[in-house]
MARSESE-593422 format. One record per residue (C-alpha): residue in one letter; y, z, x. Coordinates in nm, 2 decimals, m for minus. Example, Ala and Ser with C-alpha at 12.3 -4.5 7.8 and 13.67 -1.06 7.14 Angstrom:
<pts>
@residuo a Y m0.45 Z 0.78 X 1.23 $
@residuo s Y m0.11 Z 0.71 X 1.37 $
</pts>
This chain:
<pts>
@residuo x Y 1.41 Z 0.01 X 1.83 $
@residuo x Y 1.10 Z 0.26 X 1.84 $
@residuo x Y 0.81 Z 0.23 X 1.62 $
@residuo x Y 0.76 Z 0.53 X 1.35 $
@residuo x Y 0.46 Z 0.58 X 1.15 $
@residuo x Y 0.55 Z 0.70 X 0.78 $
@residuo x Y 0.19 Z 0.72 X 0.70 $
@residuo x Y 0.19 Z 1.09 X 0.68 $
@residuo x Y 0.41 Z 1.01 X 0.41 $
@residuo x Y 0.20 Z 0.79 X 0.25 $
@residuo x Y m0.10 Z 1.03 X 0.27 $
@residuo x Y 0.11 Z 1.28 X 0.09 $
@residuo x Y 0.17 Z 1.03 X m0.18 $
@residuo x Y m0.20 Z 0.97 X m0.20 $
@residuo x Y m0.28 Z 1.35 X m0.21 $
@residuo x Y m0.05 Z 1.39 X m0.51 $
@residuo x Y m0.20 Z 1.09 X m0.69 $
@residuo x Y m0.53 Z 1.28 X m0.66 $
@residuo x Y m0.38 Z 1.60 X m0.81 $
@residuo x Y m0.26 Z 1.37 X m1.10 $
@residuo x Y m0.64 Z 1.22 X m1.12 $
@residuo x Y m0.53 Z 0.88 X m1.00 $
@residuo x Y m0.72 Z 0.70 X m0.71 $
@residuo x Y m0.57 Z 0.86 X m0.39 $
@residuo x Y m0.37 Z 0.58 X m0.27 $
@residuo x Y 0.00 Z 0.61 X m0.14 $
@residuo x Y 0.23 Z 0.39 X 0.00 $
@residuo x Y 0.58 Z 0.38 X 0.18 $
@residuo x Y 0.84 Z 0.10 X 0.20 $
@residuo x Y 1.04 Z 0.11 X 0.51 $
@residuo x Y 1.35 Z m0.09 X 0.58 $
@residuo x Y 1.38 Z m0.28 X 0.92 $
@residuo x Y 1.58 Z 0.03 X 1.06 $
@residuo x Y 1.26 Z 0.22 X 0.96 $
@residuo x Y 1.41 Z 0.45 X 0.68 $
@residuo x Y 1.21 Z 0.51 X 0.38 $
@residuo x Y 1.33 Z 0.33 X 0.09 $
@residuo x Y 1.05 Z 0.43 X m0.16 $
@residuo x Y 0.72 Z 0.60 X m0.19 $
@residuo x Y 0.48 Z 0.65 X m0.43 $
@residuo x Y 0.11 Z 0.69 X m0.52 $
@residuo x Y m0.12 Z 0.52 X m0.76 $
@residuo x Y m0.01 Z 0.58 X m1.14 $
@residuo x Y m0.24 Z 0.33 X m1.33 $
@residuo x Y m0.39 Z 0.59 X m1.58 $
@residuo x Y m0.05 Z 0.77 X m1.60 $
@residuo x Y 0.13 Z 0.47 X m1.70 $
@residuo x Y m0.16 Z 0.30 X m1.88 $
@residuo x Y m0.09 Z 0.00 X m1.62 $
@residuo x Y m0.36 Z m0.16 X m1.42 $
@residuo x Y m0.06 Z m0.31 X m1.21 $
@residuo x Y 0.07 Z 0.04 X m1.12 $
@residuo x Y m0.09 Z 0.05 X m0.78 $
@residuo x Y 0.13 Z 0.23 X m0.54 $
@residuo x Y 0.19 Z m0.10 X m0.32 $
@residuo x Y 0.33 Z m0.24 X m0.64 $
@residuo x Y 0.53 Z 0.07 X m0.72 $
@residuo x Y 0.72 Z 0.06 X m0.41 $
@residuo x Y 0.79 Z m0.31 X m0.42 $
@residuo x Y 0.94 Z m0.28 X m0.75 $
@residuo x Y 1.17 Z 0.00 X m0.66 $
@residuo x Y 1.30 Z m0.13 X m0.34 $
@residuo x Y 1.35 Z m0.49 X m0.50 $
@residuo x Y 1.55 Z m0.33 X m0.79 $
@residuo x Y 1.75 Z m0.13 X m0.54 $
@residuo x Y 1.83 Z m0.41 X m0.31 $
@residuo x Y 1.88 Z m0.67 X m0.62 $
@residuo x Y 1.62 Z m0.92 X m0.45 $
@residuo x Y 1.24 Z m0.99 X m0.52 $
@residuo x Y 1.23 Z m1.04 X m0.15 $
@residuo x Y 1.24 Z m0.80 X 0.14 $
@residuo x Y 1.23 Z m0.97 X 0.47 $
@residuo x Y 1.21 Z m0.75 X 0.78 $
@residuo x Y 1.05 Z m0.43 X 0.56 $
@residuo x Y 0.75 Z m0.24 X 0.67 $
@residuo x Y 0.51 Z m0.13 X 0.42 $
@residuo x Y 0.25 Z 0.16 X 0.49 $
@residuo x Y m0.03 Z 0.25 X 0.24 $
@residuo x Y m0.35 Z 0.44 X 0.28 $
@residuo x Y m0.59 Z 0.19 X 0.17 $
@residuo x Y m0.62 Z m0.19 X 0.22 $
@residuo x Y m0.44 Z m0.37 X m0.04 $
@residuo x Y m0.61 Z m0.54 X m0.31 $
@residuo x Y m0.60 Z m0.92 X m0.36 $
@residuo x Y m0.30 Z m0.84 X m0.64 $
@residuo x Y m0.09 Z m0.61 X m0.40 $
@residuo x Y m0.14 Z m0.86 X m0.11 $
@residuo x Y 0.00 Z m1.16 X m0.32 $
@residuo x Y 0.29 Z m0.94 X m0.43 $
@residuo x Y 0.32 Z m0.84 X m0.05 $
@residuo x Y 0.34 Z m1.20 X 0.05 $
@residuo x Y 0.60 Z m1.29 X m0.24 $
@residuo x Y 0.82 Z m1.01 X m0.13 $
@residuo x Y 0.82 Z m1.15 X 0.22 $
@residuo x Y 0.71 Z m0.80 X 0.40 $
@residuo x Y 0.70 Z m0.85 X 0.75 $
@residuo x Y 0.45 Z m0.59 X 0.86 $
@residuo x Y 0.19 Z m0.44 X 0.66 $
@residuo x Y 0.03 Z m0.10 X 0.80 $
@residuo x Y m0.28 Z 0.04 X 0.63 $
@residuo x Y m0.53 Z 0.32 X 0.67 $
@residuo x Y m0.87 Z 0.28 X 0.52 $
@residuo x Y m1.07 Z m0.06 X 0.48 $
@residuo x Y m1.17 Z m0.16 X 0.16 $
@residuo x Y m1.49 Z m0.39 X 0.19 $
@residuo x Y m1.53 Z m0.34 X m0.18 $
@residuo x Y m1.21 Z m0.44 X m0.35 $
@residuo x Y m0.98 Z m0.50 X m0.02 $
@residuo x Y m0.78 Z m0.84 X m0.01 $
@residuo x Y m0.64 Z m0.84 X 0.35 $
@residuo x Y m0.95 Z m0.82 X 0.57 $
@residuo x Y m1.20 Z m0.85 X 0.30 $
@residuo x Y m1.26 Z m0.99 X m0.02 $
@residuo x Y m1.00 Z m1.27 X m0.09 $
@residuo x Y m0.83 Z m1.24 X 0.25 $
@residuo x Y m0.49 Z m1.34 X 0.07 $
@residuo x Y m0.28 Z m1.39 X 0.39 $
@residuo x Y m0.54 Z m1.62 X 0.54 $
@residuo x Y m0.51 Z m1.87 X 0.25 $
@residuo x Y m0.31 Z m2.20 X 0.31 $
@residuo x Y m0.15 Z m2.13 X m0.05 $
@residuo x Y 0.01 Z m1.79 X 0.08 $
@residuo x Y 0.37 Z m1.85 X 0.08 $
@residuo x Y 0.39 Z m1.59 X 0.35 $
@residuo x Y 0.15 Z m1.39 X 0.60 $
@residuo x Y 0.29 Z m1.05 X 0.71 $
@residuo x Y 0.19 Z m0.91 X 1.06 $
@residuo x Y m0.10 Z m0.64 X 0.97 $
@residuo x Y m0.19 Z m0.33 X 1.16 $
@residuo x Y m0.50 Z m0.16 X 1.01 $
@residuo x Y m0.66 Z 0.18 X 1.10 $
@residuo x Y m0.37 Z 0.37 X 1.11 $
@residuo x Y m0.47 Z 0.75 X 1.00 $
@residuo x Y m0.81 Z 0.60 X 0.86 $
@residuo x Y m1.03 Z 0.91 X 0.89 $
@residuo x Y m0.77 Z 1.10 X 0.68 $
@residuo x Y m0.75 Z 0.83 X 0.38 $
@residuo x Y m1.11 Z 0.79 X 0.40 $
@residuo x Y m1.18 Z 1.14 X 0.35 $
@residuo x Y m0.91 Z 1.16 X 0.08 $
@residuo x Y m1.12 Z 0.90 X m0.08 $
@residuo x Y m1.44 Z 1.02 X m0.05 $
@residuo x Y m1.36 Z 1.37 X m0.15 $
@residuo x Y m1.20 Z 1.22 X m0.47 $
@residuo x Y m1.49 Z 1.01 X m0.57 $
@residuo x Y m1.75 Z 1.26 X m0.47 $
@residuo x Y m1.56 Z 1.52 X m0.74 $
@residuo x Y m1.57 Z 1.26 X m1.00 $
@residuo x Y m1.95 Z 1.23 X m0.93 $
@residuo x Y m2.05 Z 1.56 X m0.91 $
</pts>
C-alpha cells in the first residue's frame, strides 16, 4: 500500500470553515485502504456546539457509518494539532495514525499541553506524524486571526 496524504482535502475544509466564520481547522478520516470516509471543518459557532471541532465531526460521521465506536486502522488528517478533547476522542476511537499540520503550543493536546497520548490513562496511543503542510495551515490560521483583530 502506498501512503497518500489527504492534507489537501483537510486544508480545503479549513478554508471552507474560515469562509463560514469558523476557526479554520479541517479534518479528513480515511479507512485502512486510504479511502476518505468523512471530511469536515470546524462548526462550533454554526451548530452552537463547543464539541463541533473538525476531528469530532469526522469521527462521529465515520463511526455512525461503521456502526461502531471504534475505527482501528483508520487515519485522521487534521490541519491543526488536536486539542485535549479531540485527542481523547481519537484515542477512544482507536485511530491508528494522526497526521497533523500546524502545532498548537497554546491549546494542543498531543505534543503540547495535556499530551493525552502520553498519559498512562490513555487507552490507545496512535502513531503521530506532525508538520505535514504546516506552512499552509499556519498561514490560514494567522490570516484568520489577523483579520478578526484588524
